[in-house]
N, C-alpha and C positions, 0 to 999 in steps of 0.2 A: 667570446668577442668584445674589445676593448673599445674597438673601433666604433662600431654603432648608435646608434643617436640615445635609446637608448635599452632599458626591457624589453617595452612592448613593441618597441622598431625591433629590435634584434627579430621577437617572433613572426614579424610579419614582414620580413627583409627577407626578398629572397637568397637560399645558403653559398654561400660558397666552398670547395674543399681546396684548404693550402699547398693542399699538396699538387702540383700544378703541370702544365703543359710547357706553361713559360719560366720553370726553374731553370732549364737548359738553355733553352733560348739568353736569361738570364746570366748566367754561370760569366760567360766568359767578360764580357762587359763589369758585373762585379768585380770579378776577378783584377785587370784594368786598373777600373777607380779606386782598388783600397791600397796597389804600392804604387801609386802616387800621389803625389799635395797639389791639387788643383788651382790655380790662380783664378781667384774670387772676382767676381764681377760685381760690378754695382748694384744693392737691393734696386729691383724697379720697385715705381709707384706704381698703385694698381685700382684699378675701381672695378664697380660690377655695377653691367646696364642690367637695372629691372625691369624696364619700362613692359609693355603689352602687348606693343606693337610694331610694326618696323620703323615708321615715322617717330613712335614719340623714342625709338632705341635709337637712328639716325639723330637728332638732336641731342639725345645724352653721349654722345659717340663724342661731338663734336664738343660740348661742353667739356668734357671730361680730357678731352688733348688738352682744350684750351686753359684749362688748371693745372696741368702737367702731369698727366698718366706718360709714362711709358709700354703700359699695357693695358687694353682696356680687355675686362673677362665680361662674355654677352651671356649672360645668365638666361640662354635659352626657354627654360623653363617656364619663365615668368613672360613667351609670349603667348600668352593663350590667344588673342585674339586669331595669329597667323595660323598656332593649330587646329585653331576652330576651324577655318575657312583649306584646313590642308596644303597652306601656302608655307609651313614651316621651314621645308629646306628652302624654297626659292629666301626666305628673308634672312636665314641662314647665311650665304652666297652673299647677297648683297648687303650684307654688314662685314665679311668679311672683306668684301671690297672696299668698301668706301675706307673703313679706316685707314690714316693715315699714321697708326702705331698697331705694332704687331700685337695678335688676338686671341686668347685662350674662350675655348666654347664650353661651354660646363652648361648638360643636361641634369640636374638635379633631380633625386626622386623624392617623392614623399617619405620613403622610409630611412633617407639620409637627410631628411631637414630640409625638402628641394621643396617645386611645387609640381611637379611631373606624378602623376595619378594614373596614366594612362599604361599601355601594352608594352615590355619590357622589350622587346623586339625593336617597337617604332620609334625606342628611347636613342635606345643601340646604334640604329641606323643616323640618325638624325646627327652623331657626335662622326659616328664613319663619312656622313656627305661634308663636315664641316672638316673633316681630316683630308676629303678628296677635292674642299674648295682651296686645299691649301693656307688651311688656319694655324697657325705659328707655335699651336699647344693646344688640347684637347685633354680636358679633363674628366676623368673616371675615377669613379668611388675604389677604393680595394677593393671592396667585400664584391663586388660587382667584375671584375680585372678580367677572371675568366672565360666568362659572357662575354663581355665585351672584343676580347682579341679571337672567341671563336666565331662571331660576328665579325669579322675582319671581311671586304669581298676580292673575289680575288684579286683585282682590278688594283689593290690598295698595295702600297708597298712600305712596312717598317723604316725606321730611321730612314725615310727617304731624304733627310737633310731639308727639311721643311715643318716639317709638324714632329712636336714634340709632346711626349705621353706625359703628363703629371696622372697619378696613381694617389688619390687624397682618402684621409680617415679622418670624420667628426667623431666626438662624444659630446653629447650636449649635457650628459650630468658629471661628468668632472673629466682632471687629468687625472693621466692612471699614473704608476710608479716609473721607476728609469728603466726597471726590466719590461715592464710592456711596453713599454715607450720603443726600446728597442729593438722589441719583439715585433713591435706594428712594423717599424720602419723596415727591418729586415725581410720582411715577408713582402713589403711594396717590393722592395730592389727586384727581388728572386723573382716576381710576378710580369716582371718587367717594364719596370716605372725606367721611363727618363730623366724626373722628376719627382720629387715624396713631397706631398703635401701633409701636414698634422696640427688639425685644428679641435682644441681641446675647451672645454669651460673651465678655467680660473673659478675656485671653490673663494681661495684666499693670492693674494699675491705672489705671495712665499709659493707656489705649486708652477711657477712661470719661471723658476729655477730650473725647475726640472726639463723643462722647453730650451733653456739656454743652452744646460748640458747636453743634451741631443744636439741640438745644432756643432754646439764646439767640437762634439766626440765623430757625432757622424755627417755632420754638415760638407766634410771633404771628398767624402767616398764619392757623395753623388746629390747636385744642388737638390738641399730642400728648405722647403717651408715650412715656420712653425706662425700659426696664430691661436693666441689664449681669448677667447671670446669670455665675456664680461667684463665688468669695468675692473674687478680684480684683475684681471689681465694684460691691460689696455697697454699698459709697459712692454707688452711684448712685439706689440707693433709701432711704438715709438721709438723703439729702440733697435727696431729690426736690421737695420743696418751694420751695425753696432755688434749683435746677434750673428749677422753671416746666413739673417734670412736669404732666398733668394727674389723673392719680390715681398710686398706687404700691402695690405689694401685699405684704402677709404674712399668714402663715401663722394658721391655730386654732392650732394645736398643733406644738411640737417633733414633727419626724420625722414631719409630714403637709406638709414644703412643697412648691408644687406647681410651683414650677423651682430649681435650684439656686443657692446665697447668700440665700437669702430668707428674713428676720429672721422674730420672733414680731408680730405685730400689736401687741399691748400696748406692746412693746419701743418699734415703729414711733413708736404715741402717747403714751406716760409717760415715756421714757429718750430717744427724741430727739427729740420734740415736735415733731412734721412737723405738726402745726395748725400752728404758731404761727410757724414756718418766714418768712421772707420775704427776699429778692434780696439785703438790707441783714447777711442775717442771717451772723455771722462764725462759724469752721472752724476748731476745733483737732483732732488727732488723734493718736496710737500708730502711728508706723512702726515695724515688726517683722516677719519672719520666721519661727515662725508666727508667727500675731495671734490667734488665736480663741482662745487660754485667757486674752486681757489681760480682765482686769476695771478696767480702766482709762476707759473709758465709761460702766461702772458707777457708779466714785467720782466722775468729774468734771464731767456732766453733772447729776445730782442739787445739787451746789454752784453750778454756773451757773445753776441755776435760783432756786434760795434766795437768791444774788447779785442776783438781777434781770438777768443778763447775758444779751444778747441772743446768742447761740453756740452750738454743736454742736458736741461732741466725740464722733472718728470712728473706730472701726478702719480702718489702709490696712496690707493686704498689700505688702508693697514689695519687689519683688526687688532692687533697685540705686539707693539712697540717691540718688544724684546725677543719675541720669536721673529717678526721679519728681524733685526738689525742680528742677531744667529744665522740665520738661512745664507749659505755657502757663496749664491749672490752676490744677496742686499751687503753682506758684510766684508765684502772685498771691497781690497783697494783702490777699485774703481768706483767704487762709491763714495766721492769723496765730500761729499756733505749734504747733510739735509733741514729744510727748514720744516720744524714741529707746528703742529698744529692741533688742534678740539678733535680728542678729549686726551692727547698724550700727554701733554707738556709734563705733569709732573712724574708720572710712567719714567720718560725720556731723564730722566737727572737719575735716576737709578743706574743705568744702560751707560753713562762715564766713567771714565778710568781718569776722568780733570775735568777740573768745573770750573768756570772765573768764581770768582768768590761774589761778588754782588749777585750772580745766578743762583748761587750755594744762597746766601742769605736770603732771593727772594721764593727759593725753594722748586722754581720750574724752570728749563729751558726750553725755548724756541729755536735755539740752532744746536744743531751737532756739525761739528768739524773734525775728516778723518785727521788725524797725526803720523807723522813719517813710520810708526811701530803700530800703525795698525787700529789704533783707538781711537776713541773719539773721546774730545774735548768738547766743553757744554757749554755756552752764550747763552744769555736774557736778551736780545735788544728791544722787546717791549717796552720795556720800562720808557728809557729815554725816549722815544717813539714818540708814545702815550703822552707822554708830560709835557714834551714840547709842543705837542698838537692843543691842550687844553691850556699854557701859559699864554701860547698865541692868542685863544681867546678870549683869553683872563685881560691882554693887555689890551685890547679891542675893546673891550666891555666897561673896564674902569681903571684904564690910562696908565695903568704901575706898571712897569718897565717887566716883559717877559720874565727873566731870572727869580726877579722878586714876587713874581703877582701870585703865590701859592703859601706866601711863607704867612703861620697863622689864621689862615683860614681854613674850611672844611671843606672834604670830599668825602663824597658816599660815593662809595665802588657795588658797584649791584654786579655780584659773582662774588665767588670764591677761587676758582679755578685757579689755572696757569695762568691766564690774560687780568685773569683779578689781583692774583698776587703781584704781578708784575706793579698794578696800578696801583697798588697797596700801599708795597714798597716804596717807588718810584714818588708820590706824593710823601711818603714820610722823607725820605729823601729831603725834600725841598722846604721841608719844617708845616707841612701841613699837618692838623685833626683829620685822624681817616679813621670814617665809620662802614662798618660790612654791611649789609643787607642782601639774604641769602637765603634760599626754599628751603634749605637747612638750618636751623641757627647754630647747632654742634657747630658744622664745618665754618660757619662764618669765624663760630667762638676763637676757633682753632687759629686763622689767620689774623682776627686782630690780637689777640695776644700774642703771634710773632711776631707783628709789627709795632704794637702797642696804642690798637685803634679801640674798637668799641664796636660790638657786633647786636644788629638787629635784625626782625624779619622782614621778610616783603611785607607782609601786610602790616606791620607801623612803619615802613614806605611808605605804603597807597592809605593811608589814611590822614594822609598830613602831619602825623606827627614827631618827623625825622625834616629834620632844615636844616640845612648846611651851604656854601658857597659853587660847590661843583656838585653833579652827580654826573656819572661815568658807568656806559652799562658797556660790562664785561663778556657777558652771553652770547648765546647766538639766536635768539627770540628776535624779532623781526628780518630776520636772516632769508634768503629767497630759497625755497616758496612762499614762507609765510611772511608776506610785506605786510601784515593786516595785523600781526602780533608787535605788544609792544610791552619789555617789563615792568612798567608803571604806568599808572595814570596818566591824563595830559593833567588832573583837578590839581596835581602836585607839584607840577615844574613849573610856574610860577613864582615860585620862592628861589630860584636857582640862579644865578650871572651864568652860571656858565653848561651847558649839556653837551657830554662828550659820547659818542657808539662807536664802540671798535666794530660792529657790521660797517662793509661798506659796499654790498653786493644787498640790495640796492646803494646810490649814492645816500639816495636821502630817507630814511628811514624815519617811519611813521614814528617814532620815536623824535627823532628829531625836527622832522615835521608839525609837531607837534608844540616841541620847546618853543622855535622860532615864532608861533602863533601867539608863545605867551611870553613875549619878548625876551628871551632866552639867547646869547650870546650861541651858537652852535660850534662843536668842533670836527669834522667826518673823522673815520675812521680811517677813511684815504690819506689822512696823512700821517697817521702811525702805521699802515698799512704800508706803506713806499717808505716812509724812513724806516722801519725795521731792517725793509729787505736795503735798503744800500747797506746800512752796516751788518748783513748776510754776505752780501756778494762781495764786500769787499775780504771779509774774511773767509769765504770761500778763497774768492783767485788773486789775494793779496794784490788788487785792483783798485783805486777808485770808482766805485760806481756815477754813473749820468744820471743826475736824480732827476731832471724834467725828462728824459725820455723813458728811461719807468714811467712817471707821474703819465706823460703820454697816452704809451702800449698800455697800461692798465683801463683809464677812460677811453680807448679807441674802445676794448677786448667787451667793457660793461654795454658801451652802445651799441654792438655789435649783438 
């Protein structure tokens, strides 16, 4: 039973026989649905109200509607105060009447990941009370479907034109294979669903491809909702309208998510523009691990909207970039370009059919662009942006024109990964002497040999024996949440004229803060970030980027 939350939960869950009285009831409708291609309605933005009592729930309904919810889900299993007072039914009726938008009423049991641990008969009675009160939707677990329909009051009429039944399946362990997903979906239809909801944990981003395939193959037979839980599955929510999901969920407030991987409702509406997505919408994204800190979506999406480009830019938590790019979904032509960040920049090079000559020399790419034949071409936009940021800081410090400010100077680069390679080669292109400091001296030596530099250990740098004009950190040390970390002690910073940090969250890292206190001119990773993204935008879209809009969008996102 792949639909239940876990092996233990399955053992506790009341059993359901799939041979069903609902099979006959649903057969005619299923056949009719399968015989025609349905006109698709816009994906509905939905939020879950998980307040503990009626008063707070009414507040949250108002807040959800104000923030753009098309539908509100009332999670009545969270209304513990009203349940304890014996007023749950009255609270359900009051909330349905008070909501200015359609309502889904859900009373999720503990054995399916919810809060209700009471008698099953009382739980189902609450759902039928919602049906009686005219809720637009009632959500029942597929595992409880037969009991739910058997509990129908004599006065209730199915398909009454007011209330649709959502039968939902949740898997908190994994996303099953295509065959099992299709089987669960078909059983929900046979049991009498008006709408099928499939939610499953994605243990890798490639799992989302199976959910998208389910929508593509089954979603025209009957309205279907798919939700990939976990950060790996978040893209299923962000691209819900493109994929054809009936609705998608966003949280009202940060920290009040009703499921893992749930974005904010306002982000779905304003940043990812779910209401304007169609099947034709193109997709770009940033590939990394970790990826939650990335401000790339906050930067690219406003620029796409301003340029009138029908595309959405999403974060993609990727374990293995080769596996990701080989997947049927993410390897398709709808995914037109990718930004690449830590730790995939070097491996991305091997995924390209063609590589820009500079990127090939550097040995790392941070940009992948889909070509007309479906292959990928790799570029490196890091090196120009980083060097420009450093040159501008050098001009302020020395008075030498930025374009000539690195000629003959010594640039010490911390890190020998993809960003380190971009900095090292970029500095070398400008006539600088390059020193590579890295935790692995072997990797430092390999990069030094490639760019004509010198390799040292991090211990050498920390001892003060390494001197230079510019110190450039290319690692993630000091990035949120580890903001008190720094790649080198403050005692050595005073020997440099300029200190650069590729980290931009926070804007002022500990390294930059201590460099400023030591009298150095500092160069922020924000300048590099915006500069490289502007060039990526042009490669993705063929349009000139609005750099100031990008900068303002990132700063606004960081402040939030």
